[in-house]
N, C-alpha and C positions, 0 to 999 in steps of 0.2 A: 727532347724530353717533355715537350708540352703536352703530348698526349698522356704520358704517364701521370702528369700532375692532374689530369682530369678536368681541365679548364673547360667552360662552356663553349668558347670559340673553337677549341680543339675538337670538341665532340661534334660540332656542326660542319666540319671540313668537307664531308662528302657533298653537302649542298652546293659547293662551288662548281661542281660538275653539272652543266646544264641538263644533261639527259637524266642523270640521276634525280635532279630536283624536280623536273616535270613528271617523271614516272612516279616519284615519291608523292608528290601532290595529287596526282591521279588516283594512286592507291588509297590515299587518305579519303577521297571524295567517294571512291568505289566502296571502301569498307564502311564508311558512313551509311551509304544506302543499305549495305547488307545488314547492319546492325538495326537499322529501321525495319527492314523486312523481318528480321528474327524477333524483334520486340512484338511486332504485330502478330506473328505466327504463334509465339508463345502465349500472349495474352488471349488470342482468339480461341485457343484450346480451352481456356478456363471459361470464356464466354459461351462456349458451346456445351459446357457441362462436363468437361474432362476432369478427372481426378489426378492424384499424384502419378499413377502409372502412365496416364496419357500425356501429362506434362513432361515427364522425364523422356517419354518416346520421342518428343520433338528433339530434344538434346541429342538422343541416340541416333535419330534418322539423319541428323546433320553430320555426325561424327563417323558413323559406321561405314559409309562409303569411302572416306578417306582411309579407314583401316583396311578396306578391301582393295582399293584401287590405287593408293599412293605409290607403291612400288612400280606397277606398270606405268604409271604416270611418270615416275622419275626416269624410267628407261627412255619413254618418249622425249622427255626434256633433254636428255644427253644426245639423241640421235636426230631430232627434228629441229627446223628453224624455230627457235623459241618465240620469236616475235609473232610469226604467223600462227603458231600454236595457241598463244595467249588470246589473240584476237578471236579466233574461232571459238574458244571456250567462253569468252566474255559474251559473245552472241547467244550461246546456249543459256547462260545465266539470265541474260536480259529477257529471253523467252519464258523462262520460269516465272519470273516476277510479273511479267505481263499476263500470264495465265492466272496467276493469283489475284491480280488486279481485277481481271474480268470476272472471276468466280465471286469475289467479294462484292463487286458492283451489281451483280445480278442475284445476290443472296443464295448462291449455290455453294458457298464454302462449308466444308465439312471437316471433322477431325481426321477422317481417313484422307480427304484430299490434301490437307495440311501436312500430314505425315509423309505422304507419297511425294508431294512437290518438294518438301524439305529434303527428302532423300535424293531426289534429282539434283537439287541445289548443292547437296553434299558431293554428288558425283563431279559436278563442275569445280568445286573447291578442291577436291582431290586431284583433279587434272591440272589446276594452275598452281597449287601450293608449292611443289618442288621447283617448278619453273620460275616462279617469281623469286624464290630464294637463290636459284642457281644463277640468274643473270646479275646478281650484285657484284660479283668480282669483274664482270665485263664493264661495269659502270664506274668503278672507283679504283684508285691504287690499292695495292696489297696492304700497305701501312694503314689505310683508312678502312680496312674491312670491318674491324670490330665496331668502329663508330657508325659505319653504314648499317650494320645489323642492329645496333642500338636505335638509330633513327628509324628503321623499318618498324621496330617494336614500339617506338614512340608514336609513329604514324597511325598504327593500329589502335593505340589507346587514345589518341586524339579522336579517332573515329568512334572509339567506345565511349568516349565522354560526350560527344555531340550526338551520335546517332541514336542511342536509346531515348535520350531526353527529347530530341526533336521528333523522333518516331512516336513516343508516348503522347506528346502534345498533338501532333497531327492525327493520331489514332483517336484521341479523345475529342478532338474539335472537328475533324473532317471524316473520319472513318478509315476502315482498313484499305479500301480501294485507293484512296489518295497516298497512303503510306507506301503501298506496293508501287504505285505510279512514280513516286519520287525515286525509288530504288531503280526503276527502269531508266530514269534520266540519268542516274550516276553511272550506269554501265555505258551509256552513250559517250560520257566524258572520258571514261577509261579507254574505250575503243579508239576515240579520236587521238588520244595521247600516244597509244601504241602505233597507230597509223603514221603519226608525225615522226617517231622514232626511226632514224635511219641506222640500223644496227651495223656496227662495224664488222666487216668480214673477218672472221676468226680463222686463223691458219688451221684449216682442217687437217685431219689425218689422211694420208694416202690410202689408209686401209679403213674405211668407214664400216661401222658395225651394223648388223642387222638386229631386229627387235629381240629375237630369241637368244642370239649370242651375246648381246648387251645385257640381257636379263641374267644370263648365267654368270657373266663376269661380275655383275653387281651382286649377286648372291655369294659368290666366291669371296669377294672383297669383304662383305659384311661378315661372313662366317669366320674369316681369318683375322679380322681387326679386333684385337682385345680392347684397344682404346674405345672404340665404338660401342663395344658390349657394355662397358661401364656406363657410358652415357645413356644407353637405351634402358638399362636396368634401373638406373636412378630416376630417369623420367617416368617409367612405367609405374613405379612405387609411388612417386609423388602425385602424379596426376590421378591415379585410381582413388586416392583418398580426397584429393582437392576437388574432384569433379562433383562432389555432393552439394557444395554451395551453388554451383551453377544449374544443377538439376533441379534444385528445390527452392531457389530464390523466387519463382513466381508464386508458389505456394505460401512462402513466408510473407510476401508483400500482400497478397490477397487475404489469406486466412488468418495469420498471426498478427499482422500490422493493420489489417482492414483497410488497405489502400486500393486505389483505382489504377487504370492503366497509365494515367499521367504520373502517379506516384512510382509505379514500377519503373517507368522510364527514367525518372529522376534518380532512383536507386542505381540503375545501370549506369547512368551518367556520373554518378558519384565514383563508381569503380574506375571509369575512364579518367576522370579528373585526378584520382589518387595515382593512377598509372603515369599520367603526364608528369606529376611531381616527382614520382619515383624515378622516371627515365631521366629527368634533369639532374637528379642527385646521384644517379648510378655511376657516371664516370669517375666522380670523386670517391665514391664508396669502393669502386674497383681498385683505386689506388691504395687503399688500406686494407681491404678484405680480400681473401682468396674466394675462388668460386665455391668451394665447399662452405665457407662461412656465410657467403651470401645466400646459399640454399638452405642452410640451417635457419637463419633468421626469417627467410620467406615462409618456411614451413610453420614455424612458431607463430608468427603473425597470422597466417591464414587459419591455423587452429584456433587462435584466440578470437578471431572474427567469427567463426562458426559457432563457438561456445556462446558469444554475446548474442547472436541472432536467436539461438535456441532459448536462452534464459532471460533476456531482457526485451519485452515486447513494446518497445518504444521507437517511433519513427525517427526521432532526432538521434538516438543512439545508433540505430541501424544506418543512417546516412554517414555518421562518423566512422562506424566500423567498416563500411564498404569503401570509404576513402583509404583505410589502411589495407584493405584487401587488394585495392588497385595497385598499390606500391608493392605489395607482396608478389602479386602476379607478374608485374613487369620484371621484378628481380629474378624470378624463377625462369620465366620464358626466355629472357635475354641472356641469362647465364647459360642455360641448356643449349640454346641456339648458337651463341657465340663459341662455346666449346666445340660443338658439332661441326661448325663451319671451319674452325681452325685446325681440326685433325683430319680433314678431308682433302685429298688432291682433287684438282679440277676435273680430270677425266671421269671420275665416278661421283662427282658432287651431287648431281641430280638424283641419281639412284640411292646413294647412301642417305641423303636428306629425306627421301621418300620413305626409307625404312624408319627413320626417326619420326616422321609424321604419321606413319602407320602405328607405331608404338604409342605415340602421344594420343592419337584419336581412338585407338583401340582401348587404351585405359580410360579415356574420357566416356566412351560409349558404354563399356562394361560397367564402369563405376556408376554412370548415370542410371543404368537399368537396375543395378543392384541397390543403390541408395533410394531409388524411387520405390522399389519393391519393399524395402525395410520401412520406409515412411508410410507405405500403405498399411503395414502390419503393426507398427508401434507408434506411429506419428512423426510429424516433421521435426519437432524439437529433439526427441530421443535419437533420430537418425543422424542429425547434425552433430550431436555430442559424441556418438560413436565414431563418426569420421574424424572428428577433431582429435579424439583420443588416439585413434590409429595413426594419424598424421604426426603426432608428437613422437610416438614410439618409433615410427619409421625414421623420423628425422635424425635421432640419435643413433639408431642402428646403421643408418647409411653412412655414418662417419667412418665406417670400416671399409667402405668402398669409395676411395676418393676419386674425383674427377680427373681426367688425364690432362697433361700439359698441352697447350695448343700453340707452342712456339717452334715446332719443327719446320724446316724448309722442305716442303712437299712438291716444289716445282720440279719439272723434268730435268735430269742430269745428263742424259744421253751419254753415259760413260762406256757403254758396250760397242765394240766394233761389229760391223755387219757380218752375219754369219758366212763362213766360207762355202760356196756352192760351185759345183762344176757346170751346172746349167740352171736356168730359173726353176723355181719350185712353185707348183700351183698353191695358191692361197688356201684352198680347202684340203690340202693333204694333211694328214694327221693319223693318229696322234703324234707328237713330237717328244722325243725323250732327249733331254739335255744333260750331259755329263760333264762335271768339272772336276778335274784331277788335281789334288793337292799332295805335296810332299811335306809331311810334318814330323818333326822329332817325336819319338815315342813318349818321352816324358812330358811333352807339351799337348798331347792329345786331349786330356780332360779339359784344358782351358780352351783349346781350339773347338771342341764340340760344344761348349757352352756359347762361344761367339757365333757358331754357325747355326745353333738353334734359335738364337735371337734373329739371325739374318733370315732364317727359313720362313718367318711370317711375312717378310717383304716379298718373297717368291710367291707365296700363297695369295697374298693381297693383289698382286699385279697380274695374276692369271693362271698360275699353276694349280692343277687340281689334285696333285699328289707330290710328295717330297720325301726324301730319305738320304741316308749316309750309309755307304758300305766301305769295307776294308779288304785290301788284297791279302789273301791268306799266306801267300808266298813272300810278300814284302809288306809288313804291317804299317810302314811309314807311308804307303800309298793309300790315301783315302779319297773316295769317289763320292762327291755330292751329286745326287740326281733329282730331277723334277720333271713332270710331265705336263704338257700343255695340249689342248684339244686340237689345234690346227697350226699350220705354218703362219697363217696370218695372226692368229693370237699370239704367237711367240714374238713376231715382229712388233706387235702392239706393246708386249712387254718392254721392249727396247725403249719405246717412247714414254712409257708410264714410269719408268724407273726414276725415283726421286733422289735429291741430294741427301735426305735423311737416310734413304736406302743405301746410298753410296758410302756413307760414313760406316754403317753396319758391315758393308762388304769389306771396306778397308780393314776393319778390325780382324775379320776372318782371314783375309789374305796375308796379313802381317805374320801369320804362323807358317806361311808357305816358304820352303827353302829353295834356293836357286835364283839365278838371275832373270830367268824367263818367268812370265806370269803363269798361273795355273792353265792347263791345257783344257779347252773346251771342245766338246764333240756333240753333233747334232744328228740324232738318229730319227728318220721319219718312217712312219708306218707304210708298208708296202703291201700291195695286193694287185691282183690282175686288172681290177678296175682302174686303179691309179696309174698303171703302166699304159692302159689303153687311152685314157684321157690325155696324157703327155703333159709337158711342162706349161703349156699355155692356158690351161684350165684356171679359172678363178671363181 
């Protein structure tokens, strides 16, 4: 019960795992360098004469690639060696910062170059985002997962506290080239940590997925998961409104508060410091508040900060407000991420988290562009007030869409017997039609159909692309559930994916079946001349 009490020692439990601790420290250093790079790029746009639209384009250029590429990246994270994949992308990101360093050192930096290279950096972030999140369950125990997610958010915000302030100081004292060079060094440290990690061999499936098959499976899961839909919808609404403060903060610092690069870095550092404080308090807050209550509080706090920045042109007040914003931001990010992690099975974790990142960054990119355009038309202050009002209204409206519970056991149950076959079936044979025959008393059919409807979502999440129920016209008690899968291999993967939570739903439906023997299961496989010619050895 220690974790439930929210003690600090309990929240730090994942750091007792050496690999998690090393990779966590490496990501803190890497993210510190990234924040230094971003602070330099955002400020250099204003130095080069960019207005609100140009400043907001930097935010959009970093977020848009994640919106476009996170799902393919999530597929890659589920089918490739995650360690090697991360190393390759870190090398790409180091090259981006090295090029920025060279342009700054030779005075060839331009707004167009900053936006273009920020976009390439966003591509790298899109590729590594789902993978970094997906490796967490490999590094800690399941009971420590929420604490590990919170520590990852804490690490990001430690970097947010250190990176912008250090970046602003280096930028003001030594110039943009030195700031970008420091970021290059941070990537070297991350690559070294990943090279040190000896990833435990994960018991892989005997039926490895290819890219396009894995992509389709991820899309099917996302389409069928109503729990994930609620998380995505809530996240899209929140981040669309909350993005305004990040898109417009450089203009607030420079235009409204008359500050320089160093002051802008201090403002961003205040956000990080507030997030660290919030992360340390969050375990105890979770013991007393639901996820929905935490999000409501985060929304109201963020809206209040936007209003203060718009109405009170004071540097001291802005620093205090951004401390509050940091706490609100860590509350929202950790809550969304923790719920998303908790409702996802391991087999599709990278792909589904990629969908979450797509929504998150799409909302941030679209919001940044929209709020930048509004600020161009009516001014920075009025744009912040509009976003604050929208966030308050949305916060109360979203109470009607509660976040799902993250307490289900989604580990593989393996309850199904192997399909009966006369001879081996080629993995690529398909489609496959599975029939499950139930004998149900007529007076119990309505309740049975209700239970079967709940169970149907498990079929669709695990790989079926169609599902239905039919009734025998000659014997109404004979009810046949059917579902279709694209190939024999994909149906065998369904056997591996079926979770304990799904088994509970199946047991509810099977309880209506009469007779000593279980429901009869039949597998019908697509047949054509080509499949006959290939024979059973094809794969």
